[in-house]
C-alpha positions in Angstrom: -74.0 -17.0 34.4 -72.9 -14.0 32.3 -71.3 -11.1 34.1 -69.3 -8.0 33.3 -65.5 -8.6 33.1 -63.4 -7.5 36.0 -62.4 -3.8 36.0 -59.0 -3.5 34.3 -56.2 -1.8 36.2 -55.8 1.9 35.5 -52.0 1.8 35.9 -49.1 -0.5 36.1 -46.1 -0.5 38.4 -43.1 -2.7 37.4 -39.9 -1.4 38.9 -38.6 -3.1 42.0 -38.9 0.1 44.1 -42.4 0.9 42.8 -43.7 -2.6 43.5 -42.2 -2.7 47.0 -43.7 0.6 47.8 -47.1 -0.5 46.6 -47.0 -3.7 48.6 -46.5 -1.9 51.9 -48.8 1.0 51.1 -51.8 0.9 53.5 -54.0 2.7 51.0 -53.6 -0.1 48.4 -55.5 -3.2 49.3 -56.8 -6.4 47.4 -59.5 -5.5 44.9 -63.1 -6.3 45.7 -64.6 -9.6 44.6 -65.8 -10.0 41.0 -69.6 -10.1 40.7 -69.6 -13.7 39.4 -68.8 -15.0 42.9 -72.3 -14.1 44.0 -73.6 -14.2 47.5 -73.4 -18.0 48.1 -70.7 -20.0 49.8 -68.0 -19.1 47.3 -68.6 -15.4 47.7 -68.7 -15.7 51.5 -65.5 -17.7 51.5 -63.7 -15.2 49.4 -65.0 -12.3 51.5 -63.6 -13.9 54.7 -60.2 -14.9 53.4 -57.3 -12.9 54.9 -55.5 -12.6 51.5 -58.4 -10.6 50.1 -59.4 -8.7 53.3 -59.1 -4.9 53.8 -57.1 -3.4 56.6 -59.9 -3.5 59.2 -60.4 -7.3 59.0 -57.1 -8.5 57.9 -55.2 -8.8 61.2 -57.3 -11.4 62.9 -57.9 -13.4 59.8 -54.2 -13.5 59.0 -53.4 -14.6 62.5 -55.8 -17.5 62.1 -54.1 -18.6 58.9 -50.6 -18.2 60.5 -51.8 -20.5 63.4 -53.0 -23.0 60.9 -49.7 -23.0 59.0 -47.7 -23.2 62.2 -49.4 -26.5 63.1 -47.6 -28.0 60.1 -43.9 -29.0 59.8 -42.5 -27.5 56.6 -39.6 -30.1 56.5 -42.0 -33.0 57.0 -44.3 -31.6 54.3 -41.5 -31.3 51.9 -40.4 -34.9 52.5 -44.0 -36.1 52.2 -44.4 -34.2 48.9 -41.2 -35.8 47.5 -42.5 -39.3 48.5 -45.8 -38.7 46.8 -44.1 -37.6 43.6 -41.9 -40.7 43.6 -44.9 -42.9 44.1 -46.7 -41.3 41.1 -43.6 -41.6 38.9 -43.4 -45.3 39.8 -47.1 -45.6 38.8 -46.2 -44.1 35.4 -47.3 -40.5 35.9 -44.5 -38.2 34.6 -46.4 -35.1 33.7 -44.5 -32.5 35.7 -47.3 -29.9 35.5 -49.8 -32.4 36.8 -47.5 -33.4 39.6 -46.8 -29.8 40.6 -50.5 -29.1 40.9 -51.7 -32.3 42.6 -48.9 -33.1 45.1 -48.7 -29.9 47.2 -52.4 -30.0 47.8 -52.4 -33.7 48.8 -49.3 -33.3 51.0 -50.9 -30.4 53.0 -54.4 -32.0 53.1 -52.8 -35.1 54.6 -50.9 -33.0 57.1 -54.0 -31.3 58.3 -55.7 -34.6 58.9 -57.8 -35.3 55.8 -58.3 -39.1 55.6 -56.8 -40.9 52.5 -60.3 -41.9 51.3 -61.4 -38.2 51.3 -58.3 -36.7 49.5 -59.8 -36.9 46.0 -63.1 -35.2 47.1 -61.2 -32.5 48.9 -59.0 -31.9 45.9 -62.0 -31.6 43.6 -63.6 -29.0 45.9 -60.3 -27.0 46.4 -59.8 -26.8 42.6 -63.3 -25.5 42.2 -62.5 -22.7 44.7 -59.2 -21.9 42.9 -61.0 -21.7 39.5 -63.6 -19.3 41.0 -61.6 -17.2 43.3 -58.1 -17.4 41.8 -59.0 -17.5 38.1 -62.2 -15.5 38.1 -64.4 -18.3 36.6 -68.1 -17.7 36.8 -69.5 -19.7 39.8 -71.9 -22.4 39.0 -74.2 -24.0 41.6 -71.9 -27.1 41.6 -68.9 -24.9 42.4 -70.8 -23.1 45.1 -71.6 -26.5 46.6 -67.8 -27.4 46.6 -67.1 -24.3 48.6 -69.8 -25.1 51.1 -68.6 -28.7 51.5 -65.1 -27.4 52.4 -66.5 -25.0 54.9 -68.5 -27.8 56.5 -65.7 -30.3 56.4 -63.3 -27.9 58.2 -65.9 -26.4 60.6 -64.2 -28.0 63.6 -60.6 -27.0 62.6 -59.1 -25.2 65.6 -58.3 -22.1 63.6 -61.6 -22.0 61.7 -62.8 -23.4 58.3 -61.7 -20.4 56.3 -58.2 -20.5 57.6 -57.9 -24.2 56.8 -59.3 -23.7 53.3 -57.0 -20.8 52.7 -54.0 -23.0 53.4 -55.2 -25.6 50.9 -56.1 -22.9 48.4 -52.5 -21.6 48.3 -51.1 -25.0 47.5 -52.5 -25.1 44.0 -51.5 -22.4 41.4 -49.0 -20.5 43.5 -47.0 -23.5 44.6 -47.2 -25.1 41.2 -45.7 -22.0 39.7 -42.9 -22.1 42.3 -42.2 -25.7 41.4 -42.0 -24.8 37.7 -39.5 -22.0 38.3 -37.3 -24.3 40.4 -37.3 -27.0 37.7 -36.5 -24.4 35.0 -33.6 -23.2 37.1 -32.3 -26.8 37.6 -32.5 -27.4 33.9 -30.9 -24.2 32.7 -28.6 -23.3 35.6 -29.7 -19.7 35.3 -31.3 -17.3 37.6 -34.7 -18.4 38.9 -37.5 -16.2 37.6 -40.3 -14.9 39.8 -42.9 -17.7 40.3 -45.8 -15.2 40.0 -46.2 -12.5 37.4 -47.8 -10.0 39.7 -50.9 -9.0 41.6 -53.5 -6.2 41.7 -54.3 -3.6 44.3 -57.2 -1.2 44.7 -56.8 2.3 46.1 -58.8 3.3 49.2 -57.4 6.8 48.9 -55.5 8.7 46.2 -52.0 7.3 46.2 -48.9 8.3 44.2 -46.0 5.9 43.7 -43.0 6.6 41.4 -44.8 9.4 39.7 -47.9 7.3 39.1 -51.2 8.4 40.7 -53.9 5.9 41.5 -57.2 7.6 42.3 -59.5 6.3 45.0 -61.4 3.3 43.7 -59.0 2.6 40.9 -56.9 -0.5 40.5 -53.2 -0.8 39.8 -51.3 -3.8 38.4 -48.1 -4.8 40.1 -45.6 -6.7 37.9 -43.2 -8.9 39.7 -39.8 -9.0 38.0 -37.7 -10.3 40.9 -37.9 -13.4 43.1 -37.9 -11.2 46.1 -41.4 -10.0 45.2 -43.1 -13.4 44.6 -44.3 -13.8 48.2 -45.7 -10.2 48.3 -44.9 -7.7 51.0 -46.3 -5.7 53.8 -49.3 -6.9 55.7 -50.3 -9.3 52.9 -46.9 -11.0 52.6 -47.5 -14.7 52.2 -47.4 -16.4 55.7 -46.8 -19.8 54.2 -43.5 -19.1 52.5 -41.4 -21.7 54.4 -44.1 -24.3 53.8 -44.4 -23.6 50.1 -40.6 -23.5 49.5 -40.1 -26.8 51.3 -42.8 -28.6 49.4 -41.7 -27.1 46.1 -38.1 -28.0 46.7 -39.0 -31.6 47.5 -41.1 -31.9 44.3 -38.6 -30.2 42.1 -35.8 -32.4 43.3 -37.6 -35.6 42.4 -39.0 -34.2 39.1 -35.5 -33.4 38.0 -34.8 -37.1 38.1 -37.4 -37.6 35.3 -35.2 -35.7 32.7 
């Protein structure tokens, strides 16, 4: 599938004050989906995820995700993640990047009730969703099937399939990046950098921040330069912060033993 590239942002905000103002501005919302997602299961999933929803739909969808997260014990998830890392290290797996990407997903999948024999299949499907939605990869029929399998698998989740998939989705790139910064800090003893480089927002009305004007329909790039920004802000602030931090800390502590 060949599609036009995503629309590049028309402006960039990078100071701490500018980014904070942008994150709480009601006129700046997540950008629309890229055309490559199509109208299949992947496109439907993305359109119903709270993290990408506009103001009108966001509240109820976020509440569902919060309920799904609140069913989990952050401390227990962190302990489980540390145990999973130790088991992999004992099995000869010492690739920190691989551990950081695989373990958070498995820890949370186990916590929400995925049977051990289904963990690999769920991981495969979640990674397909991350590639398409998080990394803007063009959706193939196989990837679309992955999204549909997840929606079907979690159809009976008390907070809805989309909320359950959203929690799993967040454990991949974002948590892996958080683990990486924690390990870097442990090795260097310096200040921990922001785990995420930034995000993008689209203007629903002409908005001016820090002397920069973003016209209606245009997109603005927000660059995170401080750890206080890495979980976002405003109505889209990450609801899984405690869960992510606990899992990342458990993994980073054990990974530090590899050095």
